[in-house]
N, C-alpha and C positions, 0 to 999 in steps of 0.2 A: 142633578147631583145625587149620587147614591152613597149612603153612609151606613157603615157597620157600627152598631152601638153595643158596648159591653160595659159591665160594671162588676165590682166585687170579685176580682180574680184572685186576690190574696196570694200572689206569687206562683200560682199554678196556671200555666198557659197551654197545657197539652190539648185540651178540648178546642181551644182557638186554633191551634195548629192543625187539628183534625178537620175542622170545618173550612179553613181558609182555601184549600184547593177546590172546594165545591162552590165558592163564591166567585162572581164575575163583576167586573167593572166597578169596583169599590174605589171611590174618590177620596174618602176620608174615613178614619176610625175615631170614634168618640169613646173615651174611657172615663166613666163617671165615678172614679175613685175606688180606693182600697185595692190595690196598691198603685200609686201613680208611677212608680218605677216600672211596672209591667207595661204601661203605655209607652214609655221610652224604649223598652226592649223590643216591643212589637214594631215600633217605627223603624228601628235599625234592621230588624229581621225581615219584615215584610215589604219594606221600601214604599210605604204608603204614609202620608201625613197622619199624625195622631194628635188630637186635642184631648188632654187629660187634666183632671182636677184632683186635689187631695181629698181623701176620705178620713173618717175618724180613726182609722188604723195607720194613717201615714204620719201622724204627729206634726206639730208645728202649724196646725190649721187655724184659720180664723173665720169670722163671719163673712169676710170678703173673698173667700176661696171659691170663686165661681168665675166662669168665663162666658162671654157672649161672642157670637160670630155671625156674619151675614151670609145668607144664602139668597138665591134669586127669589125665593118665596117671602123671606123676611128674616128677622133676627131670631137665633136660637140661643138659649141659655143652657149652660152645663153646670151642675152642682152635684155634690154627693147626696145631700139631703139631710144629713144628720143635724145640721144647724137649723134646719127648717122643720124639724120634728116630723118627718114624713111617715114615721111608723104609726103616728097617731092621727094626723090630719094633713090635708094638702093646702089649706088656706094660705099659710105663710109662703109656701112655694108659689102659689098663684099671684099673691101680691108682689113678690119679688120679680116675677116675670113681667107683670104689668108695669112696675116701676122702671124696668129696663127696656120697655117697649118691645118685648119678645112675643113672637107668635107661637113659640114652642119652648118647652123646658125638658131637658133630659136629666134624670137623677137616678140614684141607686139606693144603697143603704138597707133596703128591706129584703133584698135577695128574692123578691117576688115580682114577676112581670106584670106590667100594667100599661094600658093605653087608654086615656080619657081625653075628651074634648069638652072643656068647660069655659064658658064666657069668651069664646073665640081663641082660647089657648090650648094647645095640645100638651098633655102631660105624658111623658114616655119614661118608663122604667124597664130596662131590658131584662131584669132579673139577674141571675148569676149562672154562668156556665159551670162554675167551679163548686159553689156551695149553695145550691138552690134550697129555698125554704118553702116550696110549694109542692113538694113530693115528686116533682118532675126530675128528669135527668139533666136539667139545666136549660137556659134559654138566652137568647140575644135578640136584638131588634135590628130591623132594616128600615131606614128612612129614605124616601125618595122625594126630592123637591124639584119643582119647576117654577116658572114665573106665576103660574095660575093654580098650582096644586101642591098639596102636602099629603104624603101617604106614609103611614108607619105601620109596621106589622111585627108581631112577635113570632120568632121561629124557635121551636124546641129542638134541642140537640138530638133527641130520639127520632124526630121526624127526618132530619137530614142524614143521620147516621144509621137509621134502620132499626133501632131498638124501640119498640112501641110501648113506652111507659108514659101514660097520660098524666098531666098534673093532678094532684090530689089536694084536698083542703079539708079542714075540719077543726073542731075545738081541741081535740086531743093532740093532733099534729102540731097546732100552734103552741100548745103548752110545752110540748117537747122541744120545739124549735127555739122558743124564747125563754126557756127556764134553764138555770144552771143547777137545779135541784135534782134532776133525774139522771 
């Protein structure tokens, strides 16, 4: 199974429309929140099944706004991550995945790409194509599963579209991204 993973589109789908023709054999799209309606639009437009969850900007969310689904490799959980405080730590996310017998969890909220493998569980945040907070031009993830393997990778918009702007990080950048005082 080949899965396109996106998050934090916030009503802006142009970059997804840009990359779509360059992708092949996508079986499923996961949208990890902010805006769930974007997932519904993409499903109608691209004719590929979409699993989407609510994010903090969708309103009417609760602690139970997550989904799990089965793959040939095992169960994957999808959540936005705001209720699990993913901007500060990933422990709550890990425990929730363990409670639901998941081998992987997809989340968003931070707008920063991440792939980690902890205690037998893959943690995947595709970042944001629309509003990246890592200094890049945006990112998404591709997950490939089979009975015996799980592979996840981050793909930067600049890599696939030809604009070479690498991700950047640093104290000042984070202050600017997470502060409303500047």
